[in-house]
N, C-alpha and C positions, 0 to 999 in steps of 0.2 A: 632240204625241200622247205618251200615256204607254204605255210596254210592260210587259207582265208576263210573267214565264215561269212556266209551269206544268209543273212536273216530274211525271212519270209515276213510278209506285212502281217501276217496272222500272228507270229511270234512277237512282233513288236507290240500288236494290240494286247496280247496275253500279258507281256510284262507290264505295259501301262496300267492295265486293269488291276493287276497284282500290286503295284506301287500304289496305284489311287486307293484300293482297299485297305492297305496299311495306313495312308495318309489319314483316310476317313476314320479308322479305328483310334489314330493318334489323335486327330482333331477333337472327334467327341470326348475321349477321355481327357484331353486338354481343357475343354470347355467344362465338363463335369468337375474338374479339379478346381478351376477358376470360380465356379459357382459354389462348391462346397467351401472353399476358403473365405468367401464373401459371407456367407451364412455363418461360418464359424467365427469370424471376427464379430459379426453382429451378436452372437451368443456370447461371445468374450466380454462385449461391451455390457451387455445385460447381465452378466454374472458380476462383473466388477461393480455395476450400479446397485444390486441387490447386496453384495457385500457392504457396501458404503452405506447403505440403509441400515442395514444389521449394526454397523458400528456405531451409527448417528443414535439408534434408539437404545442400544447398550449404555452409551454415553448418558442419555437422557435418563436412563433407569437410574444409574450411578448418582445423577444430580438429585434425582428426587427422593432416593434412599437416604442421601447426606442430609437434604432439607428435612426429612422425617426425622432423622436422627437428632438433628438440632431441635426440633419441636418436642420430642420426646425428654431431651436434656432440659428444656424450658419448663415442661410439664413437671419434671422432677423438682426443679428449683421451686416452682410455685407450690408444691406439696411440702417441701421442706418449710417454707414461709408459713404455709397454713397450719403445719404441725406446731410451729413456734406460737403462731396466734391462739391455737388451741389449748397450748400449755399455759399461756398467758391469762386465758379465760379462767382458769382453776387458780391462778395464783394472785389475780387482782380483784378489785370489787368497784363498785360506783361507775362513775365517769369513764375511768380507764378501761374497765371491763368491756364497756359498750364499745369502746373504740376497737378494742381487740375482736369483739364479736363481729362488728361490720368489718374488720380486715379478713376474719376467717371465711365469711360468706362471700366476699369479694373474691378471694383466691379461689374457693370452690367454683364459682362461675368462670373465672379465667382459666382453671384447669380444664372444665368442660370444653371451653372454646378451643384451647390448645390440642386437647385430645381430638377433636374433630378434625382440625388441620393436619394433625399428624397422620391420622387414619386415611384422610384424603392423599395425602402425598405417597403413603405406602401403596394405596391402590393405584395410583398413576405410575409408581415404579413397577409395579407388576404388570399393568398394561404395556409398559414400554419393553420390559422384558420379553412379553409374549410376542410382541411385534418383532422384535430382534431375532428371537428364535425363527420365526415364521420366514423372515427375509433370508436368515442364514439357510434356512431349508431349500428355498428358492434359488439360493446361490450356488448349493451344491448340485442342484438339477441343471442349472446353466453350465456349470463346469463339467459335468459328467458328459452333457450333450456336446459340448464343445471338444472333449477328449475324443468321443466317438467320431466327431468329424474329423479331427486330426487323424486318427487311424484310418479312417476311409481314404484320406489323401495319400498317406503312407502307402497303403495297399496299393492305390491307383498308380502310383510311382513304380512300385514294384511290378505290377501288371503290365505297365507300358515297357519296361526295361526287359523283362523276360517273355513278353507277348504271350502270355499264359491267360487266356480269356476265362479260364474256370475261376480265376480270382476275382473277375467281376461280382461273382456272387458275394464273397467278402466285402467288396466295395459298396455294393448296393445294400447289404445287409447292414453295415456298419453305418451308412449315410442314413438310411430309413430309420434306423434306431435313434440316431442323433438328433434328426429332425423332429421325429415324434416326440422325443423327450423334451426337446426344447419347446415344441409346441404346448405339450401338456404342463411345462413348468411356467410358460407365459400365461396359460389359462388358470394357473394355481390348482390344477386337479390333481397332482400328487405331490 
């Protein structure tokens, strides 16, 4: 016996509506995923930029520390020369003594100038270190925001595959947290 199914127009409309509803769900989730991917890419770029700035500032700090160390070595060399000039003051008399007295005073002035330069370089190194730490903190915020967006994209894919609409709570929650964290990082509020 051959069976035929004759469908009513009403059944066709219900099936079409059901397919459309699923397509609407799929389309909205696909658009959300595309938007999240774009925002995540921007956050990733900003995180990389912050990391690069942190490295540049750390490099600047190292350069300033090296320059300060060189100045302190120069200061020490002048101190040694000043000590020798001072010793010569006690061992000599007359015109030679005056020459060593003048050298002693000149070394004292040079040491003061060198000390000021070394302290200024040390301060610049501390400031560059501080900037580096600040940018590294910002980088960590961008990285966390990007990770949250990646998690939300993965949850959206699972939601789409399983058709479990309750998983949208996780998608929206991770997305919202990631975007909020990215915004707070951008504004340097945390």
